[in-house]
C-alpha positions in Angstrom: 63.2 135.4 119.3 60.3 136.0 116.9 57.9 133.3 115.9 58.4 131.8 112.5 55.0 130.0 112.4 51.7 131.7 113.2 48.2 130.5 113.6 45.2 132.5 112.5 45.9 136.2 113.1 43.6 138.3 115.3 42.4 141.9 115.0 43.5 144.4 117.6 40.4 146.4 118.7 40.1 148.7 121.7 43.2 147.4 123.4 42.3 143.7 123.0 43.2 140.9 120.5 39.9 139.7 119.0 39.5 136.5 116.9 37.7 137.3 113.6 34.4 135.6 113.0 35.1 135.5 109.3 35.2 132.2 107.5 37.5 133.6 104.9 41.2 133.1 105.8 44.1 133.3 103.4 47.5 131.8 103.8 50.5 134.0 104.7 53.9 132.9 103.1 57.5 132.9 103.8 58.4 133.7 100.2 62.0 132.6 100.5 60.9 129.1 101.5 57.6 129.1 99.7 56.0 127.9 102.9 52.7 128.8 104.6 53.5 130.4 108.0 50.1 131.6 109.1 46.6 132.7 108.0 45.1 136.1 107.8 41.4 136.8 108.2 39.4 138.9 105.7 37.4 140.7 108.4 33.7 141.3 108.3 32.2 144.7 107.8 30.9 144.5 111.4 34.4 143.9 112.7 35.7 147.0 110.8 32.9 149.0 112.4 33.9 147.8 115.8 37.5 148.9 115.2 36.3 152.3 114.1 33.9 152.5 117.1 36.8 151.8 119.5 38.8 154.6 117.9 35.8 157.0 118.1 35.4 156.1 121.8 39.0 156.9 122.5 39.3 160.1 120.6 37.7 162.6 123.0 40.0 161.7 125.9 43.1 161.2 123.7 42.8 164.6 122.0 42.5 166.2 125.5 45.6 164.4 126.7 48.3 167.1 127.1 50.7 167.3 124.2 53.9 166.5 126.3 52.2 163.3 127.5 51.4 162.3 124.0 55.0 162.9 123.0 56.2 160.7 125.8 54.3 157.8 124.2 56.2 158.4 121.0 59.5 158.3 122.9 58.4 154.8 124.1 57.6 153.9 120.5 61.1 155.0 119.4 62.7 153.0 122.2 60.6 150.0 121.2 61.9 150.1 117.7 65.5 150.4 119.0 65.3 147.6 121.5 63.6 145.2 119.1 65.4 146.3 116.0 66.9 142.9 115.1 63.7 140.9 115.9 61.5 143.2 113.8 64.0 143.1 110.9 64.0 139.3 110.9 60.2 139.0 110.9 60.0 141.6 108.2 62.4 139.5 106.0 60.6 136.2 106.9 57.2 137.5 105.7 58.3 139.7 102.8 61.5 138.1 101.5 63.8 141.1 101.3 67.3 140.9 102.7 68.0 141.4 106.3 69.9 144.6 105.5 67.0 145.9 103.5 64.7 145.2 106.4 67.0 147.1 108.7 66.9 150.0 106.4 63.1 150.0 106.5 63.2 150.1 110.3 65.7 153.0 110.3 63.2 155.0 108.2 60.4 154.0 110.5 62.3 155.2 113.6 63.2 158.4 111.7 59.5 159.2 111.2 58.8 158.7 114.9 61.6 161.2 115.7 60.2 163.6 113.1 56.7 163.3 114.6 58.1 164.2 118.0 59.9 167.2 116.6 56.9 168.3 114.5 54.6 168.2 117.5 56.9 170.5 119.3 57.3 173.0 116.5 55.0 172.7 113.5 51.9 172.0 115.6 52.1 175.5 117.0 49.4 178.1 116.2 49.7 181.7 115.4 48.3 184.9 116.9 48.0 188.6 115.9 46.9 191.3 118.4 44.8 194.3 117.4 43.7 193.2 114.0 40.9 195.7 114.5 40.1 198.1 117.4 40.0 195.8 120.5 40.1 192.6 118.5 42.7 189.9 118.5 43.0 187.0 116.1 44.6 183.6 116.5 44.8 180.3 114.7 45.2 176.9 116.3 45.6 173.4 114.8 43.3 170.8 116.1 43.1 167.0 115.6 40.1 165.7 113.6 39.2 162.3 114.8 39.6 158.8 113.4 42.0 158.1 110.5 42.5 154.8 108.6 46.0 153.8 107.5 46.1 151.3 104.6 49.4 149.8 103.9 51.1 147.9 101.0 52.9 144.6 101.1 56.4 145.9 100.1 57.3 147.9 103.2 55.2 146.3 106.0 56.6 148.4 108.8 58.1 151.5 107.3 55.1 152.8 105.4 52.6 152.6 108.3 55.1 154.7 110.2 55.0 157.3 107.5 51.6 158.1 109.1 51.0 156.4 112.4 53.3 158.5 114.8 52.1 161.8 113.3 48.4 160.9 113.6 48.7 159.8 117.2 50.9 162.6 118.5 48.7 165.2 117.0 45.7 163.8 119.0 43.9 161.5 116.5 43.1 157.9 116.8 43.8 155.3 114.1 42.7 152.0 112.5 45.6 150.4 110.6 45.0 147.8 107.9 48.2 146.0 107.0 48.6 144.3 103.7 46.9 140.9 103.7 50.1 139.5 102.0 52.6 140.7 104.6 50.6 141.3 107.8 53.0 139.7 110.3 55.5 142.5 110.8 52.8 145.0 111.9 51.2 142.3 114.1 54.5 141.9 115.8 54.8 145.7 116.1 51.3 145.8 117.6 52.1 143.2 120.2 55.2 145.2 121.2 53.3 148.4 121.4 50.7 146.8 123.6 53.4 145.8 126.1 55.9 148.6 125.9 54.2 151.7 124.5 50.9 151.1 126.3 48.7 153.6 124.5 45.2 154.0 125.9 42.8 151.4 124.5 41.3 152.5 121.2 44.0 155.0 120.2 45.7 152.4 118.0 43.6 149.6 116.4 44.4 147.1 113.7 42.0 145.3 111.3 42.9 142.6 108.8 41.4 142.2 105.4 41.5 143.0 101.7 39.6 145.4 99.4 36.3 145.0 101.2 37.9 146.1 104.5 39.4 149.1 102.8 36.1 150.2 101.4 34.3 149.6 104.7 36.8 151.9 106.4 36.4 154.6 103.8 32.6 154.4 103.9 32.4 154.5 107.7 30.9 157.9 108.6 33.3 158.3 111.6 36.5 158.0 109.6 37.5 161.5 108.6 40.5 160.6 106.4 42.4 157.8 104.8 46.0 157.2 103.8 46.9 154.7 101.2 50.0 153.4 99.4 49.7 150.8 96.7 49.2 150.4 92.9 47.9 153.3 90.8 44.7 151.5 90.0 44.0 150.9 93.7 45.1 154.4 94.7 42.7 155.9 92.0 39.8 153.9 93.4 40.6 154.9 97.0 40.8 158.5 95.9 37.5 158.3 94.1 35.7 156.6 97.0 37.1 158.9 99.6 35.9 161.9 97.5 32.4 160.4 97.3 32.3 160.1 101.0 33.9 163.5 101.8 37.1 162.1 103.3 40.6 163.6 103.4 42.9 161.4 101.4 46.5 160.7 100.7 46.7 158.1 98.0 50.2 157.3 96.7 50.3 155.0 93.7 52.7 153.1 91.4 55.7 154.2 89.3 57.8 153.6 86.2 61.0 155.3 87.2 63.7 156.3 84.8 67.5 156.4 85.5 69.4 158.6 83.0 73.1 158.0 82.4 74.9 160.8 80.7 78.2 160.3 78.8 80.2 162.0 81.5 78.8 159.8 84.3 81.3 158.3 86.8 80.1 154.7 86.3 83.1 153.3 88.1 81.8 155.1 91.2 78.0 155.0 90.8 77.2 151.6 89.2 76.5 150.1 92.6 73.9 152.8 93.2 72.3 152.1 89.8 72.2 148.4 90.4 70.6 148.9 93.8 67.9 151.1 92.3 66.8 148.4 89.8 67.3 145.3 91.9 67.1 146.3 95.5 64.0 144.9 97.3 63.8 142.6 94.2 62.4 145.6 92.3 59.3 145.7 94.5 59.3 149.3 95.5 57.8 152.5 94.1 61.3 154.1 93.9 62.8 151.2 91.9 64.6 152.0 88.7 62.8 150.5 85.7 64.0 152.2 82.5 67.7 152.8 82.1 68.0 155.7 79.6 71.5 155.9 78.1 72.4 159.3 76.5 74.9 159.7 73.7 77.4 157.2 72.3 78.3 155.3 75.5 75.6 152.7 75.1 77.9 149.7 74.7 80.1 150.6 77.7 77.1 151.2 80.0 75.3 148.1 78.8 78.4 145.9 79.5 79.0 147.3 82.9 75.3 147.1 83.9 74.8 143.5 82.8 78.1 142.5 84.4 77.2 144.0 87.7 73.7 142.6 87.7 74.8 139.1 86.9 77.0 139.1 89.9 74.2 139.7 92.4 73.7 136.8 94.7 70.0 135.8 94.8 68.9 133.8 97.9 67.1 133.7 101.2 66.9 137.1 102.9 68.2 135.9 106.2 71.2 134.1 104.7 74.6 135.9 104.9 75.8 137.1 101.5 72.4 137.4 99.9 72.1 140.5 97.7 68.5 140.0 96.5 65.6 138.0 97.9 62.6 136.4 96.2 59.4 138.0 95.0 56.6 138.2 97.6 54.2 135.6 96.1 54.1 132.9 93.5 51.5 135.0 91.6 53.9 138.0 91.6 56.6 135.8 90.1 54.2 134.6 87.4 53.1 138.1 86.6 56.6 139.4 86.3 57.6 136.5 84.0 54.7 137.4 81.8 55.9 140.9 81.4 59.3 139.7 80.4 57.8 137.4 77.8 55.7 140.3 76.5 58.8 142.5 76.2 60.6 139.8 74.2 57.6 139.3 71.9 57.5 143.1 71.3 61.1 143.0 70.1 63.3 143.7 73.1 66.6 141.9 73.2 67.1 139.7 76.3 70.5 140.3 77.8 70.1 138.8 81.2 67.4 136.2 82.0 66.5 135.6 85.6 63.3 133.6 85.0 64.9 130.1 85.7 66.6 131.2 88.9 66.5 128.4 91.4 68.0 128.3 94.9 68.9 124.7 95.7 68.4 125.0 99.4 64.9 126.6 99.0 63.4 124.9 95.9 59.9 126.2 96.6 60.9 129.8 97.1 59.5 132.5 94.7 62.8 133.5 93.2 63.4 135.4 90.0 66.9 136.8 89.2 67.9 140.1 87.7 66.6 140.5 84.2 67.7 143.0 81.6 66.0 143.8 78.3 67.8 145.9 75.7 66.6 148.1 72.8 63.3 148.9 74.6 61.4 151.5 72.7 58.7 153.9 73.9 55.9 152.1 72.1 56.5 148.8 74.0 54.3 148.0 76.9 57.3 147.0 78.9 58.5 150.7 78.7 55.3 152.0 80.1 53.9 149.4 82.5 54.8 149.1 86.1 56.4 145.6 86.5 57.2 145.6 90.2 60.0 143.1 89.9 63.8 142.9 89.1 63.5 143.8 85.5 65.4 146.6 83.7 64.7 148.0 80.2 67.5 149.8 78.4 66.5 152.7 76.2 68.6 155.1 74.2 68.5 158.9 73.7 70.6 161.1 71.5 70.7 163.9 74.1 69.3 165.0 77.4 66.3 166.8 75.8 65.2 163.5 74.3 65.7 161.7 77.6 63.5 164.2 79.4 60.9 163.7 76.7 60.9 160.0 77.3 60.4 160.5 81.0 57.7 163.1 80.8 55.6 161.6 78.0 56.6 158.0 77.8 54.6 156.9 80.9 51.7 158.2 83.0 53.7 158.0 86.2 55.7 160.7 88.0 57.2 159.2 91.2 61.0 159.4 90.7 63.6 160.2 88.1 67.4 160.1 88.5 70.3 161.4 86.5 74.0 160.3 86.7 76.3 163.0 85.4 79.4 165.1 86.2 77.9 168.2 84.7 76.1 170.7 87.0 74.2 172.3 84.0 72.8 168.9 83.0 71.7 168.1 86.5 70.1 171.5 87.0 68.2 171.3 83.7 67.1 167.7 84.6 65.7 168.6 88.0 63.9 171.7 86.7 62.2 170.0 83.6 61.4 166.5 84.7 57.8 166.1 85.8 58.4 163.8 88.8 58.1 164.3 92.5 61.4 162.8 93.7 64.6 163.7 91.8 68.0 162.0 92.2 71.3 163.5 91.1 74.0 160.8 91.2 71.6 158.9 93.6 69.8 155.8 92.4 67.0 155.8 95.0 65.8 159.3 95.7 63.9 158.4 99.0 63.1 161.6 100.9 64.1 161.6 104.6 61.3 162.2 107.2 61.9 165.9 107.3 60.6 166.2 103.7 57.4 164.9 102.1 57.5 161.7 100.0 56.5 163.4 96.8 54.9 162.1 93.6 53.0 163.4 90.6 50.7 162.3 87.8 49.6 158.7 88.1 51.9 158.2 91.1 49.9 160.4 93.5 46.3 161.4 94.2 45.7 164.2 96.7 47.3 167.5 97.8 49.4 166.5 100.8 52.0 163.7 100.8 53.4 161.2 103.3 55.8 162.0 106.1 56.2 165.7 107.1 53.2 166.9 105.0 50.9 164.9 107.3 51.1 167.6 110.0 48.6 169.5 108.0 46.7 166.3 106.9 46.0 165.1 110.4 44.9 168.5 111.7 42.7 171.4 110.7 43.0 175.1 111.4 40.6 176.9 113.7 40.6 180.7 113.6 39.4 182.6 116.7 38.6 186.4 116.8 38.3 187.8 120.3 37.0 191.1 121.7 37.1 191.8 125.4 
């Protein structure tokens, strides 16, 4: 059984657990109970450098390890995720707060990316060749690993998002330094301990350093780090992208979102309302694919509003490990305070409060960071609540006369372009929507358009900085092409 109380966390460097010499430790919470369950160090720059040095020292031997052998390590990684599925899901819920079923979904996606990395290494990693491009000359192209990459992870998917990158980087012959979120570091610590025992990668191939912004910037500035992957807020992603550019690094920087869900008059709400509700309130709204603005098209506003509010009000808010819980707490007390301030601002701007989750209390867990589903009506494009990423269980209802107007609200109402979804029974509307909406992930009668590992996790505008995305795109991110011309 997993630990539910942790002391000061350690860094994992060169195959060893190392106590940080930093004097700056921050508390780690179980947000469902509102209790401190451990402390995370904000590592020193010198400790970041040691983690990178360990990865550098392991690279030459690891990249020369035959590909079939590297693939076998990933099979062990997949088996590890399977055998410890329940334990990992529980520790994920304990530190983040999401429901156990949601944590299990995260792990399914993590395992899916390990499987995709195995398949990609056997197929997409192949080079190309062409004989006799000129008299007596042959030409070929191979893909080669580049060196040390840093993987910087957000708080909301502590295991899944590192696995968007980790298995690909390793199987392709690179070494990595992972920096988990300082808010939810425990799940990846648990993963690292299992990897040490059961995957048994050579020392230095996988390293983990704890910290905050200073550790991120130290990783990017380090001359031995060739690239960085980042998922987080748009402001932070923009800073990572800028700093990485200044230091000549490859970068994938995926940012925030303000996703719209469009409901057409012909939508089958009796069938799809659960999907819409899950989009807005799953993971307590703390995901970059969460619905935020519900755009109702045509004259069905009252019917949609009534069904939406009724379904949201029936969600059971509670501790993520308790049976029957539909929605867990927010991740920190500060997050709860911030979301409540957004709600208050929306009311001040003139939105009509239909469902208020601000006073939600769970009797058994009075110190937990709970905030129930909240719905604001008559939200207009000029309101900050229509444009600002809230990252909580808050929905704003907007109205459009037709689909053209709805698309205009999506494309020009915010600076984000992560996801947009439409619910309709008309193929023409769906086709027009997916062709005209400027967002990377499109859902048609699907509330959370989360790409499977075989496809890139897309994003546009303020939701993404770079050229290659997470998941399958990383085959090209973690390698570079070498072209060889030969004459014998």
